[in-house]
mmCIF file of the N, C-alpha and C atoms, coordinates in Angstrom:
data_MODEL
# 
_entry.id   MODEL 
# 
loop_
_atom_site.group_PDB 
_atom_site.id 
_atom_site.type_symbol 
_atom_site.label_atom_id 
_atom_site.label_alt_id 
_atom_site.label_comp_id 
_atom_site.label_asym_id 
_atom_site.label_entity_id 
_atom_site.label_seq_id 
_atom_site.pdbx_PDB_ins_code 
_atom_site.Cartn_x 
_atom_site.Cartn_y 
_atom_site.Cartn_z 
_atom_site.occupancy 
_atom_site.B_iso_or_equiv 
_atom_site.pdbx_formal_charge 
_atom_site.auth_seq_id 
_atom_site.auth_comp_id 
_atom_site.auth_asym_id 
_atom_site.auth_atom_id 
_atom_site.pdbx_PDB_model_num 
ATOM 1   N N  . MET A 1 1  ? 0.881   -1.221 0.009  1.00 0.00 ? 1  MET A N  1 
ATOM 2   C CA . MET A 1 1  ? 0.047   -0.036 0.021  1.00 0.00 ? 1  MET A CA 1 
ATOM 3   C C  . MET A 1 1  ? 0.907   1.288  0.000  1.00 0.00 ? 1  MET A C  1 
ATOM 4   N N  . GLU A 1 2  ? 0.564   2.127  -0.829 1.00 0.00 ? 2  GLU A N  1 
ATOM 5   C CA . GLU A 1 2  ? 1.366   3.410  -0.971 1.00 0.00 ? 2  GLU A CA 1 
ATOM 6   C C  . GLU A 1 2  ? 0.920   4.328  0.122  1.00 0.00 ? 2  GLU A C  1 
ATOM 7   N N  . GLU A 1 3  ? 2.099   4.961  0.723  1.00 0.00 ? 3  GLU A N  1 
ATOM 8   C CA . GLU A 1 3  ? 1.810   5.940  1.807  1.00 0.00 ? 3  GLU A CA 1 
ATOM 9   C C  . GLU A 1 3  ? 1.389   7.284  1.154  1.00 0.00 ? 3  GLU A C  1 
ATOM 10  N N  . PRO A 1 4  ? 0.420   7.973  1.687  1.00 0.00 ? 4  PRO A N  1 
ATOM 11  C CA . PRO A 1 4  ? 0.015   9.191  1.220  1.00 0.00 ? 4  PRO A CA 1 
ATOM 12  C C  . PRO A 1 4  ? 1.118   10.299 1.564  1.00 0.00 ? 4  PRO A C  1 
ATOM 13  N N  . ASP A 1 5  ? 1.374   11.236 0.734  1.00 0.00 ? 5  ASP A N  1 
ATOM 14  C CA . ASP A 1 5  ? 2.313   12.303 0.980  1.00 0.00 ? 5  ASP A CA 1 
ATOM 15  C C  . ASP A 1 5  ? 1.690   13.348 1.868  1.00 0.00 ? 5  ASP A C  1 
ATOM 16  N N  . MET A 1 6  ? 2.529   13.950 2.683  1.00 0.00 ? 6  MET A N  1 
ATOM 17  C CA . MET A 1 6  ? 2.104   14.979 3.606  1.00 0.00 ? 6  MET A CA 1 
ATOM 18  C C  . MET A 1 6  ? 2.342   16.304 2.809  1.00 0.00 ? 6  MET A C  1 
ATOM 19  N N  . HIS A 1 7  ? 1.303   17.105 2.656  1.00 0.00 ? 7  HIS A N  1 
ATOM 20  C CA . HIS A 1 7  ? 1.521   18.499 2.062  1.00 0.00 ? 7  HIS A CA 1 
ATOM 21  C C  . HIS A 1 7  ? 1.368   19.601 3.085  1.00 0.00 ? 7  HIS A C  1 
ATOM 22  N N  . MET A 1 8  ? 1.948   20.749 2.782  1.00 0.00 ? 8  MET A N  1 
ATOM 23  C CA . MET A 1 8  ? 1.863   21.821 3.646  1.00 0.00 ? 8  MET A CA 1 
ATOM 24  C C  . MET A 1 8  ? 1.626   23.097 2.813  1.00 0.00 ? 8  MET A C  1 
ATOM 25  N N  . THR A 1 9  ? 0.785   24.018 3.398  1.00 0.00 ? 9  THR A N  1 
ATOM 26  C CA . THR A 1 9  ? 0.552   25.392 2.849  1.00 0.00 ? 9  THR A CA 1 
ATOM 27  C C  . THR A 1 9  ? 0.870   26.281 3.970  1.00 0.00 ? 9  THR A C  1 
ATOM 28  N N  . TYR A 1 10 ? 1.234   27.597 3.568  1.00 0.00 ? 10 TYR A N  1 
ATOM 29  C CA . TYR A 1 10 ? 1.486   28.570 4.550  1.00 0.00 ? 10 TYR A CA 1 
ATOM 30  C C  . TYR A 1 10 ? 0.823   29.882 4.111  1.00 0.00 ? 10 TYR A C  1 
ATOM 31  N N  . ASP A 1 11 ? 0.078   30.492 4.910  1.00 0.00 ? 11 ASP A N  1 
ATOM 32  C CA . ASP A 1 11 ? -0.617  31.770 4.710  1.00 0.00 ? 11 ASP A CA 1 
ATOM 33  C C  . ASP A 1 11 ? 0.149   32.815 5.607  1.00 0.00 ? 11 ASP A C  1 
ATOM 34  N N  . PRO A 1 12 ? 1.025   33.760 4.980  1.00 0.00 ? 12 PRO A N  1 
ATOM 35  C CA . PRO A 1 12 ? 1.763   34.588 5.800  1.00 0.00 ? 12 PRO A CA 1 
ATOM 36  C C  . PRO A 1 12 ? 0.886   35.735 6.356  1.00 0.00 ? 12 PRO A C  1 
ATOM 37  N N  . ALA A 1 13 ? -0.198  36.067 5.770  1.00 0.00 ? 13 ALA A N  1 
ATOM 38  C CA . ALA A 1 13 ? -1.095  37.085 6.342  1.00 0.00 ? 13 ALA A CA 1 
ATOM 39  C C  . ALA A 1 13 ? -1.712  36.655 7.606  1.00 0.00 ? 13 ALA A C  1 
ATOM 40  N N  . ALA A 1 14 ? -1.996  35.332 7.765  1.00 0.00 ? 14 ALA A N  1 
ATOM 41  C CA . ALA A 1 14 ? -2.676  34.756 8.924  1.00 0.00 ? 14 ALA A CA 1 
ATOM 42  C C  . ALA A 1 14 ? -1.639  34.110 9.846  1.00 0.00 ? 14 ALA A C  1 
ATOM 43  N N  . ASP A 1 15 ? -0.355  34.047 9.344  1.00 0.00 ? 15 ASP A N  1 
ATOM 44  C CA . ASP A 1 15 ? 0.721   33.311 10.088 1.00 0.00 ? 15 ASP A CA 1 
ATOM 45  C C  . ASP A 1 15 ? 0.194   31.929 10.428 1.00 0.00 ? 15 ASP A C  1 
ATOM 46  N N  . ALA A 1 16 ? -0.420  31.231 9.433  1.00 0.00 ? 16 ALA A N  1 
ATOM 47  C CA . ALA A 1 16 ? -0.993  29.903 9.708  1.00 0.00 ? 16 ALA A CA 1 
ATOM 48  C C  . ALA A 1 16 ? -0.461  28.932 8.663  1.00 0.00 ? 16 ALA A C  1 
ATOM 49  N N  . ALA A 1 17 ? 0.021   27.737 9.221  1.00 0.00 ? 17 ALA A N  1 
ATOM 50  C CA . ALA A 1 17 ? 0.503   26.687 8.282  1.00 0.00 ? 17 ALA A CA 1 
ATOM 51  C C  . ALA A 1 17 ? -0.401  25.469 8.435  1.00 0.00 ? 17 ALA A C  1 
ATOM 52  N N  . TYR A 1 18 ? -0.783  24.827 7.335  1.00 0.00 ? 18 TYR A N  1 
ATOM 53  C CA . TYR A 1 18 ? -1.580  23.613 7.414  1.00 0.00 ? 18 TYR A CA 1 
ATOM 54  C C  . TYR A 1 18 ? -0.891  22.473 6.819  1.00 0.00 ? 18 TYR A C  1 
ATOM 55  N N  . PHE A 1 19 ? -0.797  21.374 7.551  1.00 0.00 ? 19 PHE A N  1 
ATOM 56  C CA . PHE A 1 19 ? -0.198  20.160 7.160  1.00 0.00 ? 19 PHE A CA 1 
ATOM 57  C C  . PHE A 1 19 ? -1.294  19.137 6.799  1.00 0.00 ? 19 PHE A C  1 
ATOM 58  N N  . THR A 1 20 ? -1.409  18.658 5.634  1.00 0.00 ? 20 THR A N  1 
ATOM 59  C CA . THR A 1 20 ? -2.359  17.688 5.237  1.00 0.00 ? 20 THR A CA 1 
ATOM 60  C C  . THR A 1 20 ? -1.785  16.310 5.327  1.00 0.00 ? 20 THR A C  1 
ATOM 61  N N  . ILE A 1 21 ? -2.315  15.402 6.045  1.00 0.00 ? 21 ILE A N  1 
ATOM 62  C CA . ILE A 1 21 ? -1.763  14.080 6.121  1.00 0.00 ? 21 ILE A CA 1 
ATOM 63  C C  . ILE A 1 21 ? -2.547  13.177 5.209  1.00 0.00 ? 21 ILE A C  1 
ATOM 64  N N  . ALA A 1 22 ? -3.865  13.347 5.150  1.00 0.00 ? 22 ALA A N  1 
ATOM 65  C CA . ALA A 1 22 ? -4.657  12.575 4.139  1.00 0.00 ? 22 ALA A CA 1 
ATOM 66  C C  . ALA A 1 22 ? -4.394  13.020 2.767  1.00 0.00 ? 22 ALA A C  1 
ATOM 67  N N  . ASP A 1 23 ? -4.658  12.286 1.740  1.00 0.00 ? 23 ASP A N  1 
ATOM 68  C CA . ASP A 1 23 ? -4.379  12.652 0.364  1.00 0.00 ? 23 ASP A CA 1 
ATOM 69  C C  . ASP A 1 23 ? -4.990  13.970 0.083  1.00 0.00 ? 23 ASP A C  1 
ATOM 70  N N  . GLU A 1 24 ? -6.210  14.257 0.515  1.00 0.00 ? 24 GLU A N  1 
ATOM 71  C CA . GLU A 1 24 ? -6.769  15.576 0.246  1.00 0.00 ? 24 GLU A CA 1 
ATOM 72  C C  . GLU A 1 24 ? -7.870  15.653 1.299  1.00 0.00 ? 24 GLU A C  1 
ATOM 73  N N  . VAL A 1 25 ? -8.096  16.849 1.848  1.00 0.00 ? 25 VAL A N  1 
ATOM 74  C CA . VAL A 1 25 ? -9.188  17.056 2.735  1.00 0.00 ? 25 VAL A CA 1 
ATOM 75  C C  . VAL A 1 25 ? -10.211 17.977 2.074  1.00 0.00 ? 25 VAL A C  1 
ATOM 76  N N  . ALA A 1 26 ? -11.493 17.324 1.851  1.00 0.00 ? 26 ALA A N  1 
ATOM 77  C CA . ALA A 1 26 ? -12.556 18.134 1.297  1.00 0.00 ? 26 ALA A CA 1 
ATOM 78  C C  . ALA A 1 26 ? -13.157 18.989 2.222  1.00 0.00 ? 26 ALA A C  1 
ATOM 79  N N  . PRO A 1 27 ? -13.827 20.102 1.787  1.00 0.00 ? 27 PRO A N  1 
ATOM 80  C CA . PRO A 1 27 ? -14.499 20.952 2.630  1.00 0.00 ? 27 PRO A CA 1 
ATOM 81  C C  . PRO A 1 27 ? -15.595 20.246 3.405  1.00 0.00 ? 27 PRO A C  1 
ATOM 82  N N  . GLY A 1 28 ? -15.567 20.383 4.768  1.00 0.00 ? 28 GLY A N  1 
ATOM 83  C CA . GLY A 1 28 ? -16.574 19.694 5.573  1.00 0.00 ? 28 GLY A CA 1 
ATOM 84  C C  . GLY A 1 28 ? -16.178 18.275 6.059  1.00 0.00 ? 28 GLY A C  1 
ATOM 85  N N  . GLU A 1 29 ? -15.054 17.832 5.549  1.00 0.00 ? 29 GLU A N  1 
ATOM 86  C CA . GLU A 1 29 ? -14.621 16.453 5.879  1.00 0.00 ? 29 GLU A CA 1 
ATOM 87  C C  . GLU A 1 29 ? -14.143 16.361 7.286  1.00 0.00 ? 29 GLU A C  1 
ATOM 88  N N  . ALA A 1 30 ? -13.430 17.434 7.767  1.00 0.00 ? 30 ALA A N  1 
ATOM 89  C CA . ALA A 1 30 ? -12.954 17.490 9.117  1.00 0.00 ? 30 ALA A CA 1 
ATOM 90  C C  . ALA A 1 30 ? -14.161 17.812 10.029 1.00 0.00 ? 30 ALA A C  1 
ATOM 91  N N  . THR A 1 31 ? -14.623 16.783 10.747 1.00 0.00 ? 31 THR A N  1 
ATOM 92  C CA . THR A 1 31 ? -15.824 16.968 11.532 1.00 0.00 ? 31 THR A CA 1 
ATOM 93  C C  . THR A 1 31 ? -15.572 17.109 13.048 1.00 0.00 ? 31 THR A C  1 
ATOM 94  N N  . ARG A 1 32 ? -14.305 16.882 13.405 1.00 0.00 ? 32 ARG A N  1 
ATOM 95  C CA . ARG A 1 32 ? -13.960 17.105 14.833 1.00 0.00 ? 32 ARG A CA 1 
ATOM 96  C C  . ARG A 1 32 ? -12.588 17.716 14.910 1.00 0.00 ? 32 ARG A C  1 
ATOM 97  N N  . GLN A 1 33 ? -12.415 18.706 15.843 1.00 0.00 ? 33 GLN A N  1 
ATOM 98  C CA . GLN A 1 33 ? -11.151 19.322 15.950 1.00 0.00 ? 33 GLN A CA 1 
ATOM 99  C C  . GLN A 1 33 ? -10.736 19.236 17.408 1.00 0.00 ? 33 GLN A C  1 
ATOM 100 N N  . ILE A 1 34 ? -9.418  19.200 17.619 1.00 0.00 ? 34 ILE A N  1 
ATOM 101 C CA . ILE A 1 34 ? -8.860  19.337 18.961 1.00 0.00 ? 34 ILE A CA 1 
ATOM 102 C C  . ILE A 1 34 ? -7.853  20.490 18.976 1.00 0.00 ? 34 ILE A C  1 
ATOM 103 N N  . VAL A 1 35 ? -8.211  21.472 19.730 1.00 0.00 ? 35 VAL A N  1 
ATOM 104 C CA . VAL A 1 35 ? -7.519  22.772 19.713 1.00 0.00 ? 35 VAL A CA 1 
ATOM 105 C C  . VAL A 1 35 ? -6.505  22.639 20.968 1.00 0.00 ? 35 VAL A C  1 
ATOM 106 N N  . THR A 1 36 ? -5.169  22.856 20.674 1.00 0.00 ? 36 THR A N  1 
ATOM 107 C CA . THR A 1 36 ? -4.260  22.790 21.773 1.00 0.00 ? 36 THR A CA 1 
ATOM 108 C C  . THR A 1 36 ? -3.341  24.072 21.813 1.00 0.00 ? 36 THR A C  1 
ATOM 109 N N  . PRO A 1 37 ? -3.541  24.923 22.765 1.00 0.00 ? 37 PRO A N  1 
ATOM 110 C CA . PRO A 1 37 ? -2.703  26.078 22.924 1.00 0.00 ? 37 PRO A CA 1 
ATOM 111 C C  . PRO A 1 37 ? -1.251  25.644 23.310 1.00 0.00 ? 37 PRO A C  1 
ATOM 112 N N  . VAL A 1 38 ? -0.337  26.201 22.635 1.00 0.00 ? 38 VAL A N  1 
ATOM 113 C CA . VAL A 1 38 ? 1.104   25.906 22.990 1.00 0.00 ? 38 VAL A CA 1 
ATOM 114 C C  . VAL A 1 38 ? 1.803   27.301 23.105 1.00 0.00 ? 38 VAL A C  1 
ATOM 115 N N  . GLU A 1 39 ? 2.935   27.287 23.750 1.00 0.00 ? 39 GLU A N  1 
ATOM 116 C CA . GLU A 1 39 ? 3.593   28.601 23.941 1.00 0.00 ? 39 GLU A CA 1 
ATOM 117 C C  . GLU A 1 39 ? 3.944   29.165 22.563 1.00 0.00 ? 39 GLU A C  1 
ATOM 118 N N  . GLY A 1 40 ? 3.460   30.338 22.242 1.00 0.00 ? 40 GLY A N  1 
ATOM 119 C CA . GLY A 1 40 ? 3.749   31.012 20.957 1.00 0.00 ? 40 GLY A CA 1 
ATOM 120 C C  . GLY A 1 40 ? 2.717   30.792 19.950 1.00 0.00 ? 40 GLY A C  1 
ATOM 121 N N  . GLY A 1 41 ? 1.628   30.016 20.199 1.00 0.00 ? 41 GLY A N  1 
ATOM 122 C CA . GLY A 1 41 ? 0.664   29.748 19.159 1.00 0.00 ? 41 GLY A CA 1 
ATOM 123 C C  . GLY A 1 41 ? -0.396  28.661 19.616 1.00 0.00 ? 41 GLY A C  1 
ATOM 124 N N  . THR A 1 42 ? -0.949  28.123 18.493 1.00 0.00 ? 42 THR A N  1 
ATOM 125 C CA . THR A 1 42 ? -1.959  27.156 18.774 1.00 0.00 ? 42 THR A CA 1 
ATOM 126 C C  . THR A 1 42 ? -1.904  26.013 17.609 1.00 0.00 ? 42 THR A C  1 
ATOM 127 N N  . VAL A 1 43 ? -2.034  24.788 18.009 1.00 0.00 ? 43 VAL A N  1 
ATOM 128 C CA . VAL A 1 43 ? -2.172  23.714 17.092 1.00 0.00 ? 43 VAL A CA 1 
ATOM 129 C C  . VAL A 1 43 ? -3.505  23.123 17.143 1.00 0.00 ? 43 VAL A C  1 
ATOM 130 N N  . VAL A 1 44 ? -4.114  22.940 15.897 1.00 0.00 ? 44 VAL A N  1 
ATOM 131 C CA . VAL A 1 44 ? -5.519  22.447 15.700 1.00 0.00 ? 44 VAL A CA 1 
ATOM 132 C C  . VAL A 1 44 ? -5.429  21.132 14.954 1.00 0.00 ? 44 VAL A C  1 
ATOM 133 N N  . LEU A 1 45 ? -5.841  19.974 15.555 1.00 0.00 ? 45 LEU A N  1 
ATOM 134 C CA . LEU A 1 45 ? -5.858  18.696 14.958 1.00 0.00 ? 45 LEU A CA 1 
ATOM 135 C C  . LEU A 1 45 ? -7.213  18.474 14.204 1.00 0.00 ? 45 LEU A C  1 
ATOM 136 N N  . ASP A 1 46 ? -7.298  18.181 13.020 1.00 0.00 ? 46 ASP A N  1 
ATOM 137 C CA . ASP A 1 46 ? -8.619  17.925 12.278 1.00 0.00 ? 46 ASP A CA 1 
ATOM 138 C C  . ASP A 1 46 ? -8.796  16.417 12.097 1.00 0.00 ? 46 ASP A C  1 
ATOM 139 N N  . PHE A 1 47 ? -9.868  15.951 12.537 1.00 0.00 ? 47 PHE A N  1 
ATOM 140 C CA . PHE A 1 47 ? -10.259 14.506 12.348 1.00 0.00 ? 47 PHE A CA 1 
ATOM 141 C C  . PHE A 1 47 ? -11.475 14.287 11.561 1.00 0.00 ? 47 PHE A C  1 
ATOM 142 N N  . SER A 1 48 ? -11.523 13.166 10.813 1.00 0.00 ? 48 SER A N  1 
ATOM 143 C CA . SER A 1 48 ? -12.681 12.817 10.063 1.00 0.00 ? 48 SER A CA 1 
ATOM 144 C C  . SER A 1 48 ? -13.786 12.200 11.015 1.00 0.00 ? 48 SER A C  1 
ATOM 145 N N  . SER A 1 49 ? -15.009 11.955 10.474 1.00 0.00 ? 49 SER A N  1 
ATOM 146 C CA . SER A 1 49 ? -16.054 11.447 11.313 1.00 0.00 ? 49 SER A CA 1 
ATOM 147 C C  . SER A 1 49 ? -15.699 10.015 11.803 1.00 0.00 ? 49 SER A C  1 
ATOM 148 N N  . SER A 1 50 ? -14.815 9.302  11.064 1.00 0.00 ? 50 SER A N  1 
ATOM 149 C CA . SER A 1 50 ? -14.327 8.065  11.543 1.00 0.00 ? 50 SER A CA 1 
ATOM 150 C C  . SER A 1 50 ? -13.192 8.009  12.526 1.00 0.00 ? 50 SER A C  1 
ATOM 151 N N  . GLY A 1 51 ? -12.735 9.240  12.840 1.00 0.00 ? 51 GLY A N  1 
ATOM 152 C CA . GLY A 1 51 ? -11.607 9.399  13.755 1.00 0.00 ? 51 GLY A CA 1 
ATOM 153 C C  . GLY A 1 51 ? -10.223 9.404  13.179 1.00 0.00 ? 51 GLY A C  1 
ATOM 154 N N  . THR A 1 52 ? -10.121 9.479  11.897 1.00 0.00 ? 52 THR A N  1 
ATOM 155 C CA . THR A 1 52 ? -8.858  9.523  11.243 1.00 0.00 ? 52 THR A CA 1 
ATOM 156 C C  . THR A 1 52 ? -8.281  10.955 11.200 1.00 0.00 ? 52 THR A C  1 
ATOM 157 N N  . LEU A 1 53 ? -7.030  11.072 11.557 1.00 0.00 ? 53 LEU A N  1 
ATOM 158 C CA . LEU A 1 53 ? -6.296  12.420 11.559 1.00 0.00 ? 53 LEU A CA 1 
ATOM 159 C C  . LEU A 1 53 ? -6.232  12.781 10.097 1.00 0.00 ? 53 LEU A C  1 
ATOM 160 N N  . LEU A 1 54 ? -6.757  13.903 9.710  1.00 0.00 ? 54 LEU A N  1 
ATOM 161 C CA . LEU A 1 54 ? -6.664  14.438 8.265  1.00 0.00 ? 54 LEU A CA 1 
ATOM 162 C C  . LEU A 1 54 ? -5.479  15.377 8.116  1.00 0.00 ? 54 LEU A C  1 
ATOM 163 N N  . GLY A 1 55 ? -5.289  16.234 9.157  1.00 0.00 ? 55 GLY A N  1 
ATOM 164 C CA . GLY A 1 55 ? -4.227  17.192 9.078  1.00 0.00 ? 55 GLY A CA 1 
ATOM 165 C C  . GLY A 1 55 ? -4.259  18.064 10.301 1.00 0.00 ? 55 GLY A C  1 
ATOM 166 N N  . PHE A 1 56 ? -3.339  19.113 10.337 1.00 0.00 ? 56 PHE A N  1 
ATOM 167 C CA . PHE A 1 56 ? -3.241  19.863 11.502 1.00 0.00 ? 56 PHE A CA 1 
ATOM 168 C C  . PHE A 1 56 ? -2.808  21.266 11.004 1.00 0.00 ? 56 PHE A C  1 
ATOM 169 N N  . GLU A 1 57 ? -3.313  22.346 11.732 1.00 0.00 ? 57 GLU A N  1 
ATOM 170 C CA . GLU A 1 57 ? -3.083  23.656 11.501 1.00 0.00 ? 57 GLU A CA 1 
ATOM 171 C C  . GLU A 1 57 ? -2.252  24.234 12.646 1.00 0.00 ? 57 GLU A C  1 
ATOM 172 N N  . VAL A 1 58 ? -1.178  25.071 12.288 1.00 0.00 ? 58 VAL A N  1 
ATOM 173 C CA . VAL A 1 58 ? -0.324  25.716 13.277 1.00 0.00 ? 58 VAL A CA 1 
ATOM 174 C C  . VAL A 1 58 ? -0.569  27.206 13.099 1.00 0.00 ? 58 VAL A C  1 
ATOM 175 N N  . LEU A 1 59 ? -1.152  27.754 14.192 1.00 0.00 ? 59 LEU A N  1 
ATOM 176 C CA . LEU A 1 59 ? -1.383  29.176 14.241 1.00 0.00 ? 59 LEU A CA 1 
ATOM 177 C C  . LEU A 1 59 ? -0.179  29.854 15.066 1.00 0.00 ? 59 LEU A C  1 
ATOM 178 N N  . GLY A 1 60 ? 0.404   30.855 14.505 1.00 0.00 ? 60 GLY A N  1 
ATOM 179 C CA . GLY A 1 60 ? 1.605   31.391 14.997 1.00 0.00 ? 60 GLY A CA 1 
ATOM 180 C C  . GLY A 1 60 ? 2.746   30.606 14.496 1.00 0.00 ? 60 GLY A C  1 
ATOM 181 N N  . ALA A 1 61 ? 2.682   30.267 13.230 1.00 0.00 ? 61 ALA A N  1 
ATOM 182 C CA . ALA A 1 61 ? 3.618   29.372 12.534 1.00 0.00 ? 61 ALA A CA 1 
ATOM 183 C C  . ALA A 1 61 ? 4.990   30.018 12.538 1.00 0.00 ? 61 ALA A C  1 
ATOM 184 N N  . GLN A 1 62 ? 5.172   31.256 12.427 1.00 0.00 ? 62 GLN A N  1 
ATOM 185 C CA . GLN A 1 62 ? 6.535   31.800 12.377 1.00 0.00 ? 62 GLN A CA 1 
ATOM 186 C C  . GLN A 1 62 ? 7.308   31.478 13.660 1.00 0.00 ? 62 GLN A C  1 
ATOM 187 N N  . ARG A 1 63 ? 6.645   31.304 14.784 1.00 0.00 ? 63 ARG A N  1 
ATOM 188 C CA . ARG A 1 63 ? 7.262   30.986 16.053 1.00 0.00 ? 63 ARG A CA 1 
ATOM 189 C C  . ARG A 1 63 ? 7.475   29.612 16.199 1.00 0.00 ? 63 ARG A C  1 
ATOM 190 N N  . LEU A 1 64 ? 6.616   28.641 15.528 1.00 0.00 ? 64 LEU A N  1 
ATOM 191 C CA . LEU A 1 64 ? 6.545   27.303 15.888 1.00 0.00 ? 64 LEU A CA 1 
ATOM 192 C C  . LEU A 1 64 ? 7.171   26.362 14.761 1.00 0.00 ? 64 LEU A C  1 
ATOM 193 N N  . VAL A 1 65 ? 7.125   26.876 13.576 1.00 0.00 ? 65 VAL A N  1 
ATOM 194 C CA . VAL A 1 65 ? 7.603   25.938 12.435 1.00 0.00 ? 65 VAL A CA 1 
ATOM 195 C C  . VAL A 1 65 ? 8.930   26.524 11.932 1.00 0.00 ? 65 VAL A C  1 
ATOM 196 N N  . PRO A 1 66 ? 9.955   25.646 11.761 1.00 0.00 ? 66 PRO A N  1 
ATOM 197 C CA . PRO A 1 66 ? 11.259  26.130 11.246 1.00 0.00 ? 66 PRO A CA 1 
ATOM 198 C C  . PRO A 1 66 ? 11.070  26.998 9.977  1.00 0.00 ? 66 PRO A C  1 
ATOM 199 N N  . THR A 1 67 ? 11.858  28.107 9.961  1.00 0.00 ? 67 THR A N  1 
ATOM 200 C CA . THR A 1 67 ? 11.806  29.056 8.778  1.00 0.00 ? 67 THR A CA 1 
ATOM 201 C C  . THR A 1 67 ? 12.041  28.338 7.471  1.00 0.00 ? 67 THR A C  1 
ATOM 202 N N  . GLU A 1 68 ? 12.955  27.402 7.448  1.00 0.00 ? 68 GLU A N  1 
ATOM 203 C CA . GLU A 1 68 ? 13.315  26.755 6.121  1.00 0.00 ? 68 GLU A CA 1 
ATOM 204 C C  . GLU A 1 68 ? 12.075  25.925 5.658  1.00 0.00 ? 68 GLU A C  1 
ATOM 205 N N  . VAL A 1 69 ? 11.254  25.378 6.578  1.00 0.00 ? 69 VAL A N  1 
ATOM 206 C CA . VAL A 1 69 ? 10.029  24.664 6.179  1.00 0.00 ? 69 VAL A CA 1 
ATOM 207 C C  . VAL A 1 69 ? 9.007   25.628 5.663  1.00 0.00 ? 69 VAL A C  1 
ATOM 208 N N  . LEU A 1 70 ? 8.746   26.743 6.338  1.00 0.00 ? 70 LEU A N  1 
ATOM 209 C CA . LEU A 1 70 ? 7.766   27.734 5.917  1.00 0.00 ? 70 LEU A CA 1 
ATOM 210 C C  . LEU A 1 70 ? 8.266   28.246 4.536  1.00 0.00 ? 70 LEU A C  1 
ATOM 211 N N  . GLY A 1 71 ? 9.490   28.488 4.237  1.00 0.00 ? 71 GLY A N  1 
ATOM 212 C CA . GLY A 1 71 ? 10.045  29.027 3.011  1.00 0.00 ? 71 GLY A CA 1 
ATOM 213 C C  . GLY A 1 71 ? 9.669   28.153 1.862  1.00 0.00 ? 71 GLY A C  1 
ATOM 214 N N  . ARG A 1 72 ? 9.517   26.821 2.008  1.00 0.00 ? 72 ARG A N  1 
ATOM 215 C CA . ARG A 1 72 ? 9.319   25.813 0.912  1.00 0.00 ? 72 ARG A CA 1 
ATOM 216 C C  . ARG A 1 72 ? 7.718   25.737 0.692  1.00 0.00 ? 72 ARG A C  1 
ATOM 217 N N  . ALA A 1 73 ? 6.878   26.227 1.614  1.00 0.00 ? 73 ALA A N  1 
ATOM 218 C CA . ALA A 1 73 ? 5.444   25.976 1.481  1.00 0.00 ? 73 ALA A CA 1 
ATOM 219 C C  . ALA A 1 73 ? 4.735   26.882 0.501  1.00 0.00 ? 73 ALA A C  1 
ATOM 220 N N  . PRO A 1 74 ? 3.909   26.377 -0.358 1.00 0.00 ? 74 PRO A N  1 
ATOM 221 C CA . PRO A 1 74 ? 3.150   27.188 -1.175 1.00 0.00 ? 74 PRO A CA 1 
ATOM 222 C C  . PRO A 1 74 ? 1.998   27.898 -0.370 1.00 0.00 ? 74 PRO A C  1 
ATOM 223 N N  . SER A 1 75 ? 1.457   29.005 -0.915 1.00 0.00 ? 75 SER A N  1 
ATOM 224 C CA . SER A 1 75 ? 0.334   29.648 -0.320 1.00 0.00 ? 75 SER A CA 1 
ATOM 225 C C  . SER A 1 75 ? -0.933  28.742 -0.516 1.00 0.00 ? 75 SER A C  1 
ATOM 226 N N  . PRO A 1 76 ? -1.886  28.943 0.340  1.00 0.00 ? 76 PRO A N  1 
ATOM 227 C CA . PRO A 1 76 ? -3.118  28.177 0.133  1.00 0.00 ? 76 PRO A CA 1 
ATOM 228 C C  . PRO A 1 76 ? -3.948  28.738 -1.008 1.00 0.00 ? 76 PRO A C  1 
ATOM 229 N N  . PRO A 1 77 ? -4.745  27.859 -1.756 1.00 0.00 ? 77 PRO A N  1 
ATOM 230 C CA . PRO A 1 77 ? -5.548  28.470 -2.912 1.00 0.00 ? 77 PRO A CA 1 
ATOM 231 C C  . PRO A 1 77 ? -6.561  29.505 -2.258 1.00 0.00 ? 77 PRO A C  1 
ATOM 232 N N  . PRO A 1 78 ? -6.823  30.520 -3.119 1.00 0.00 ? 78 PRO A N  1 
ATOM 233 C CA . PRO A 1 78 ? -7.834  31.519 -2.633 1.00 0.00 ? 78 PRO A CA 1 
ATOM 234 C C  . PRO A 1 78 ? -9.200  30.802 -2.417 1.00 0.00 ? 78 PRO A C  1 
ATOM 235 N N  . ARG A 1 79 ? -9.879  31.381 -1.378 1.00 0.00 ? 79 ARG A N  1 
ATOM 236 C CA . ARG A 1 79 ? -11.237 30.892 -1.136 1.00 0.00 ? 79 ARG A CA 1 
ATOM 237 C C  . ARG A 1 79 ? -12.237 31.637 -1.991 1.00 0.00 ? 79 ARG A C  1 
ATOM 238 N N  . SER A 1 80 ? -13.263 30.822 -2.401 1.00 0.00 ? 80 SER A N  1 
ATOM 239 C CA . SER A 1 80 ? -14.239 31.386 -3.245 1.00 0.00 ? 80 SER A CA 1 
ATOM 240 C C  . SER A 1 80 ? -15.479 31.779 -2.531 1.00 0.00 ? 80 SER A C  1 
# 
């Protein structure tokens, strides 16, 4: 079985990075979140209705994610 690739986007205006663990996360697919405040920001875990971890968001990414990782991340697609 092939492992899904982890993808990341970074929105500098929001200082938010999103790491997708599932192949793709469709709108509304994340039905449960666990919000964890950490020193310098917040980490939000997104789960499907079956309990699978889909991805996680890092708020305050400039303080929590290495600069070289943020520098490689594309911006998220614009919302319609």
